[in-house]
Every structure is written in C-alpha cells, then in structure tokens.
C-alpha positions as CSV (number, residue, x, y, z in Angstrom):
1,M,59.0,43.6,5.3
2,A,57.9,42.0,8.8
3,S,61.4,41.1,11.3
4,H,61.6,39.0,14.2
5,A,63.5,39.9,17.3
6,D,66.3,37.3,17.7
7,V,65.1,36.2,21.2
8,P,66.8,33.7,23.1
9,P,64.2,30.0,23.3
10,G,65.1,30.6,27.2
11,D,64.1,33.9,27.3
12,Q,60.9,33.6,26.0
13,L,60.0,29.8,27.4
14,R,60.2,31.9,31.2
15,A,58.1,34.9,29.7
16,A,55.4,32.0,28.5
17,V,55.4,30.7,31.4
18,S,55.1,33.5,33.8
19,I,52.5,35.2,31.3
20,L,50.3,31.4,32.0
21,S,50.6,30.9,35.4
22,S,49.2,34.9,35.8
23,A,46.7,34.7,34.3
24,A,46.1,31.2,36.2
25,A,46.4,32.5,38.9
26,D,43.8,35.3,38.0
27,R,41.4,32.8,37.4
28,Q,41.6,31.6,40.5
29,W,43.9,28.5,39.9
30,G,47.2,27.7,41.2
31,G,50.0,31.3,42.1
32,A,51.3,34.1,40.5
33,P,54.8,34.4,40.2
34,V,56.5,38.2,41.4
35,V,57.4,40.0,38.3
36,R,59.6,43.2,39.1
37,V,60.4,45.8,36.8
38,R,64.3,46.0,36.1
39,A,66.4,48.9,34.3
40,G,66.7,46.5,32.3
41,G,63.6,44.1,31.8
42,L,61.3,41.9,34.0
43,Q,62.3,40.4,36.4
44,L,60.2,36.7,36.6
45,G,59.7,34.6,39.7
46,D,63.3,34.4,41.7
47,G,66.0,33.8,39.3
48,R,68.7,36.6,38.9
49,G,68.2,38.0,34.9
50,V,65.3,39.7,33.2
51,V,63.4,39.5,30.3
52,D,62.7,42.1,27.3
53,A,60.1,43.2,25.7
54,A,60.5,41.1,23.3
55,A,60.7,37.8,24.8
56,V,57.5,39.0,26.5
57,Y,55.9,39.8,23.2
58,Q,57.4,36.5,21.5
59,A,55.7,34.4,25.0
60,A,52.6,36.0,24.2
61,R,52.6,35.6,20.9
62,G,53.7,32.2,20.8
63,L,51.4,30.8,24.0
64,V,48.8,32.6,21.7
65,G,49.7,30.8,18.3
66,A,49.4,27.9,20.3
67,L,45.6,28.5,21.3
68,L,44.7,28.9,17.9
69,D,46.0,25.9,16.9
70,D,44.0,24.5,19.5
71,L,41.0,26.1,18.8
72,V,41.1,25.1,15.3
73,Q,41.8,21.1,15.9
74,S,39.4,20.9,18.6
75,T,36.5,22.9,16.7
76,G,37.4,21.9,12.9
77,R,37.1,25.2,12.2
78,D,38.7,27.4,9.7
79,L,41.3,29.4,11.0
80,D,39.6,32.6,9.7
81,D,36.7,31.3,11.8
82,V,38.0,31.3,15.1
83,V,40.5,34.8,14.4
84,G,37.9,36.6,12.6
85,P,34.6,36.9,15.6
86,W,38.0,36.8,18.2
87,L,39.4,40.2,16.4
88,L,35.9,41.5,16.1
89,S,35.4,40.9,19.3
90,L,38.9,43.0,21.1
91,E,38.2,45.7,18.5
92,V,34.6,45.8,19.7
93,R,35.4,46.0,23.4
94,E,38.4,48.5,22.5
95,A,35.2,51.4,20.8
96,F,33.5,50.6,24.3
97,A,36.7,51.3,26.0
98,G,37.2,54.5,24.3
99,V,33.6,55.8,24.8
100,D,33.8,54.5,28.4
101,G,37.3,55.8,29.5
102,V,37.7,52.5,31.1
C-alpha cells in the first residue's frame, strides 16, 4: 500500500520555487537561489528554516505533475502518450549512463 509523506504545503511550495528557479538558472534565466545543506535538511535561499527530503520530493512531484497536465492539455494527447516516451527516454539515458560510467 502506498503512503504519502505529510509535508506542510508551505515547505512544498518553497522547495518547488527553489527547484524551478534553479532549473531556470541552469538555462541562463534569472539567478539560482543559494541552497545549503544543513543537519536538519536543506536551507533554501536566505530563509532560516530548512526543508527535508520529503518536502523536496513532494515539490518535485508536484512540478512534474503540473508539467504533465500542461502537456496533455496543450497537445491533446493522452497521458500514456506523454509519459511512455518520456520514461523510455529516461530509461535509455540511464542504461547508457551505466555503460559509460557517467
């Protein structure tokens, strides 16, 4: 049986903003917020609080879910037609990474 982590929405939102900002900065858009590793989790930006791995995972899951929803709506394709090729692409990359040691 699957269970979901009980992560406060504010923590998820802070992590989602950090993930999106960092990914955009990797693509030369805006600036990446500073992320520091602390004993209790990750400190995102200049805030004093930290978020744990569950908050980061749930935030990333929410962002990918929103992307999937948008892709399905904007392309008119079924979710299977969006997710299947994407997963295959990632699995192929993973297989090649294992061979190349990258």
